[in-house]
VOGU-3710 file (C-alpha; in Angstrom, 3 decimals, decimal comma):
1> xxxxxxxxxx> -209,361/17,899/163,387  -208,274/19,841/166,435  -204,766/18,299/166,278  -204,402/18,524/162,498  -205,081/22,282/162,137  -202,084/23,564/164,147  -199,715/21,139/162,382  -201,020/22,174/158,963  -200,650/25,812/159,847  -197,094/25,215/161,046
11> xxxxxxxxxx> -196,160/23,399/157,783  -197,742/26,282/155,813  -195,679/28,895/157,674  -192,490/26,923/157,125  -193,257/26,601/153,412  -193,649/30,381/152,942  -190,626/32,349/151,709  -188,867/34,426/154,412  -189,825/37,752/152,778  -193,473/36,742/152,698
21> xxxxxxxxxx> -193,364/35,731/156,368  -191,744/39,109/157,265  -194,385/41,052/155,298  -197,146/39,050/156,997  -195,684/39,770/160,442  -195,352/43,488/159,671  -198,934/43,624/158,402  -200,157/41,899/161,540  -198,164/44,289/163,702  -199,570/47,278/161,835
31> xxxxxxxxxx> -203,089/45,920/162,231  -202,518/45,406/165,955  -201,098/48,935/166,299  -203,978/50,439/164,346  -206,474/48,521/166,441  -204,717/49,636/169,626  -204,685/53,278/168,478  -208,341/53,120/167,492  -209,178/51,564/170,832  -207,299/54,292/172,724
41> xxxxxxxxxx> -209,006/56,995/170,656  -212,378/55,401/171,257  -211,635/55,128/174,969  -210,549/58,801/175,088  -213,705/59,911/173,298  -215,771/57,810/175,679  -213,921/59,344/178,638  -214,420/62,864/177,235  -218,122/62,219/176,718  -218,415/60,779/180,219
51> xxxxxxxxxx> -216,550/63,787/181,680  -218,821/66,130/179,744  -221,915/64,332/181,041  -220,610/64,274/184,610  -219,643/67,938/184,981  -221,973/69,750/182,597  -221,379/71,447/179,282  -221,098/74,938/177,898  -220,572/76,601/174,543  -217,214/77,289/172,950
61> xxxxxxxxxx> -218,384/79,165/169,890  -220,708/76,737/168,124  -219,095/73,713/169,791  -220,261/72,083/173,002  -217,467/71,368/175,482  -217,051/70,348/179,100  -217,183/73,353/181,415  -213,671/72,641/182,688  -212,331/72,748/179,122  -213,701/76,149/178,129
71> xxxxxxxxxx> -211,368/78,310/180,220  -208,264/76,629/178,789  -209,599/76,852/175,236  -210,486/80,521/175,606  -207,070/81,072/177,177  -205,406/79,511/174,147  -207,406/81,779/171,830  -206,395/84,958/173,630  -202,772/83,901/174,026  -202,754/83,432/170,271
81> xxxxxxxxxx> -204,364/86,781/169,426  -202,917/88,969/172,221  -200,406/90,852/170,082  -202,940/91,578/167,322  -206,081/91,877/169,461  -206,641/95,623/169,106  -206,014/95,466/165,360  -208,516/92,659/164,982  -211,090/94,590/167,031  -210,716/97,300/164,391
91> xxxxxxxxxx> -211,579/94,733/161,744  -214,385/93,028/163,672  -216,136/96,345/164,366  -215,176/98,042/161,080  -212,984/100,367/163,155  -215,846/101,728/165,224  -214,859/100,037/168,508  -212,590/102,967/169,392  -215,535/105,360/169,201  -217,682/102,967/171,225
101> xxxxxxxxxx> -215,021/102,764/173,939  -214,660/106,546/174,051  -218,427/106,902/174,442  -218,542/104,087/177,013  -215,990/105,801/179,263  -217,498/109,281/178,815  -220,894/107,922/179,874  -219,323/106,659/183,117  -217,449/109,927/183,778  -214,622/108,388/185,839
111> xxxxxxxxxx> -212,973/110,698/188,321  -216,168/112,244/189,676  -216,489/111,585/193,388  -219,515/109,306/193,933  -222,429/111,016/195,673  -222,686/108,109/198,114  -219,024/108,329/199,240  -218,493/109,044/202,962  -217,033/112,481/203,669  -213,827/111,075/205,147
121> xxxxxxxxxx> -213,075/108,748/202,239  -210,006/109,518/200,095  -210,581/111,378/196,850  -210,807/109,561/193,558  -212,531/106,394/192,448  -211,316/102,829/192,641  -212,048/101,172/189,303  -211,822/97,486/188,426  -211,525/96,786/184,692  -212,147/93,069/184,120
131> xxxxxxxxxx> -210,950/91,200/181,020  -209,049/94,411/180,400  -205,681/92,887/179,581  -204,583/95,200/176,774  -205,323/98,230/178,947  -207,154/100,382/176,420  -210,245/100,880/178,615  -208,149/101,511/181,745  -206,086/104,093/179,883  -209,263/105,873/178,812
141> xxxxxxxxxx> -210,510/105,856/182,429  -207,351/107,548/183,678  -207,195/110,001/180,766  -210,793/111,061/181,411  -210,309/111,370/185,181  -207,087/113,344/184,757  -207,862/115,575/181,786  -211,623/116,114/182,120  -212,208/115,943/185,879  -208,747/117,105/187,018
151> xxxxxxxxxx> -208,562/114,065/189,259  -205,119/112,605/189,918  -206,326/110,153/192,582  -208,585/107,741/190,661  -206,889/104,361/190,197  -207,563/101,286/188,058  -206,973/97,589/188,668  -206,678/95,774/185,334  -207,776/92,171/185,806  -207,495/89,414/183,218
161> xxxxxxxxxx> -207,275/85,631/183,366  -204,729/85,598/180,538  -201,098/86,582/181,284  -200,333/87,264/177,620  -203,115/89,840/177,431  -201,872/91,447/180,658  -198,383/91,612/179,174  -199,788/93,658/176,277  -201,373/96,044/178,786  -198,128/96,416/180,686
171> xxxxxxxxxx> -196,359/97,336/177,450  -199,012/99,974/176,758  -198,738/101,570/180,195  -194,948/101,689/180,101  -195,389/104,218/177,299  -198,060/106,211/179,160  -197,797/109,106/181,648  -199,192/106,771/184,337  -196,249/104,380/184,231  -194,781/105,383/187,606
181> xxxxxxxxxx> -197,557/107,150/189,502  -199,037/104,029/191,123  -202,530/104,573/189,724  -202,668/101,352/187,715  -202,051/97,768/188,785  -202,385/94,395/187,064  -204,103/91,305/188,441  -204,227/87,834/186,891  -207,579/86,473/188,026  -210,714/84,649/186,926
191> xxxxxxxxxx> -213,673/87,044/186,763  -215,865/84,382/188,352  -213,768/84,382/191,538  -211,711/87,529/192,165  -211,028/86,533/195,755  -208,148/88,997/196,164  -210,567/91,936/195,779  -212,369/92,778/199,002  -216,146/92,966/199,147  -217,661/96,466/198,916
201> xxxxxxxxxx> -214,349/98,003/197,816  -214,871/99,063/194,171  -216,641/102,191/192,881  -216,829/101,213/189,211  -216,590/97,775/187,580  -216,134/97,703/183,803  -215,835/94,893/181,277  -215,532/95,560/177,540  -215,791/92,819/174,912  -214,920/90,165/177,472
211> xxxxxxxxxx> -217,934/88,818/179,297  -219,165/86,750/176,350  -216,082/84,546/176,806  -216,799/83,732/180,456  -217,886/80,177/181,219  -220,377/81,220/183,908  -221,586/84,737/183,201  -223,974/84,584/186,134  -221,106/83,891/188,543  -219,111/86,806/187,123
221> xxxxxxxxxx> -222,099/89,115/187,602  -222,527/87,989/191,202  -218,816/88,558/191,791  -219,145/92,060/190,330  -222,004/92,688/192,743  -219,882/91,453/195,665  -216,839/93,656/195,040  -218,795/96,852/194,309  -219,566/99,311/197,076  -223,234/100,080/197,726
231> xxxxxxxxxx> -224,151/102,531/194,985  -221,305/101,250/192,806  -221,795/100,824/189,065  -221,415/97,748/186,864  -220,884/98,670/183,199  -220,473/96,308/180,248  -219,717/97,007/176,583  -220,267/93,974/174,379  -221,109/92,850/170,857  -224,701/91,724/170,353
241> xxxxxxxxxx> -225,998/88,691/168,431  -228,477/90,642/166,280  -228,707/94,134/164,801  -231,992/96,019/165,024  -232,246/96,394/161,228  -232,786/93,028/159,452  -231,010/94,117/156,256  -227,973/95,455/158,119  -228,049/92,354/160,295  -227,792/90,071/157,248
251> xxxxxxxxxx> -224,940/92,142/155,786  -223,029/92,259/159,056  -223,365/88,510/159,654  -222,088/87,774/156,161  -219,137/90,082/156,812  -218,470/88,510/160,210  -218,504/84,870/159,150  -216,916/85,248/155,722  -214,383/88,041/156,147  -213,214/88,133/159,751
261> xxxxxxxxxx> -211,783/84,573/159,966  -210,094/85,121/156,598  -208,579/88,414/157,754  -207,501/86,669/160,951  -205,649/84,153/158,821  -203,968/86,911/156,798  -203,166/89,328/159,644  -202,482/86,933/162,517  -202,049/83,547/160,774  -204,857/82,278/162,987
271> xxxxxxxxxx> -208,202/81,601/161,344  -209,603/79,343/164,067  -209,284/81,877/166,890  -211,182/84,520/164,973  -213,772/81,995/163,875  -214,371/81,368/167,576  -214,613/85,096/168,356  -217,301/85,519/165,694  -219,207/82,457/166,888  -219,007/83,645/170,512
281> xxxxxxxxxx> -220,949/86,778/169,553  -223,754/84,616/168,173  -223,888/82,687/171,451  -224,151/85,804/173,632  -227,584/86,599/175,125  -229,775/89,244/173,524  -229,850/92,682/175,118  -233,068/91,922/176,969  -231,814/88,531/178,162  -228,555/89,989/179,435
291> xxxxxxxxxx> -230,393/92,801/181,211  -232,385/90,092/182,980  -229,157/88,395/184,084  -227,873/91,686/185,520  -231,103/92,122/187,488  -230,940/88,510/188,666  -227,483/89,216/190,144  -229,052/91,899/192,354  -228,431/95,092/190,399  -230,872/97,898/189,810
301> xxxxxxxxxx> -231,257/98,915/186,164  -230,868/102,664/185,497  -234,002/104,106/183,886  -236,307/101,300/184,987  -239,689/102,501/186,243  -241,061/101,564/189,629  -243,705/99,319/188,085  -240,972/97,042/186,752  -241,473/98,004/183,094  -238,113/98,958/181,661
311> xxxxxxxxxx> -237,824/102,367/180,053  -234,120/102,237/179,227  -232,457/98,898/179,895  -229,413/99,237/177,647  -227,952/101,473/174,962  -227,532/100,125/171,435  -224,530/101,351/169,464  -224,318/101,496/165,659  -227,748/99,942/165,032  -227,108/97,305/167,669
321> xxxxxxxxxx> -223,719/95,914/166,614  -222,766/96,465/170,245  -224,562/97,585/173,395  -223,789/99,186/176,746  -225,379/97,641/179,836  -225,306/99,151/183,319  -226,403/98,079/186,763  -226,232/99,810/190,134  -225,690/98,021/193,431  -228,404/99,178/195,841
331> x> -227,103/101,675/198,407
//
C-alpha cells in the first residue's frame, strides 16, 4: 500500500488537464499564503500580548494598550488634530473653554512677584506651560502680566511632546506682540521627564486640557514638584468625568459621545481622534481622586484645614464639566 499510493497519485496528476493542474497549484499556493499570513498575524498578536504583559498596560481611551504604545498613539492623535485643535475645543466645551481659560489665568494672576522670592532675584515670574503646544494659555499669561500687572519681565516656556502642536503655537506667537521680545520659548519634551528644566527653577507650572493624556500622571506630578521653586504653584485645568447634576451629566455625555466624534469627522475628517478625546475624559480621575494624586506628589492643597479635612480642594466650572486644581510646593 505504501508503494502504490504515490504511483496512483502521480498517474492521477498526469491524467488531469493542464488548466486543472494550474488551478489546483494556485489554490494550494493561496492556501499556503493565507495560512502564512494568519500565522504571522497570530504570532504578532501573541507578541503584542506578551509585550503588554511584560511591561504593563494603560488606557488609551476605552482601549487597553502597552504603556510604551500610548505615547505614540497620543502623539498620532494630536498630530492629526493640531491645526483644528482650538476649534474642536470650542465644540467639545460648547465654546465655554475660552471663558474657563480666562478665569484660570486670572485666578493665578501671573506677573505678580511671588512673596517668597528673594530680594535680589530678577523681577517677573518664570512660568512653565506644559502640554501647551498651541500657545493659548501662554499668550494669556503674558497678556495678563503685561496689561494687568504692568510686568514686562515675566516669561513662559511652552513645553509639549508633540512638534506639530508646538508648530501651531509658534504660528500664533509670530502674530503676537511677544514675537521678538524673548519672553516666550518652545520646548519639545515629555512632561514625565523634563530633564532640561532645572530643579527649583519655576514659579508657576500650568497644564490645561493635557494631563489626562499622560501615560503616567503621577510621574508628571512629581516632575512638576521637582521643577517648581519652594512656594511655587502647580495649576491644572481639565475636563472631568462626571458633572455634579445627574440630568446635565446625562445630557452632556450624550452630546459628547454622539456629536463630538461626528463633528470631528465633518470638521477635521478625523472621527477616531475625537472619539479618543471623549473617551479620555471618561478615564480621567474624579476631582477628589486627582486632588489625592496632587497631595501624594508632595503638594499642599490651598484651602485645606490643618486637620486634613479639605475645605476647598478644587474649583468646578460650569456644573463640573471642567475643574481647576492647584497645589503649592512647601516653602
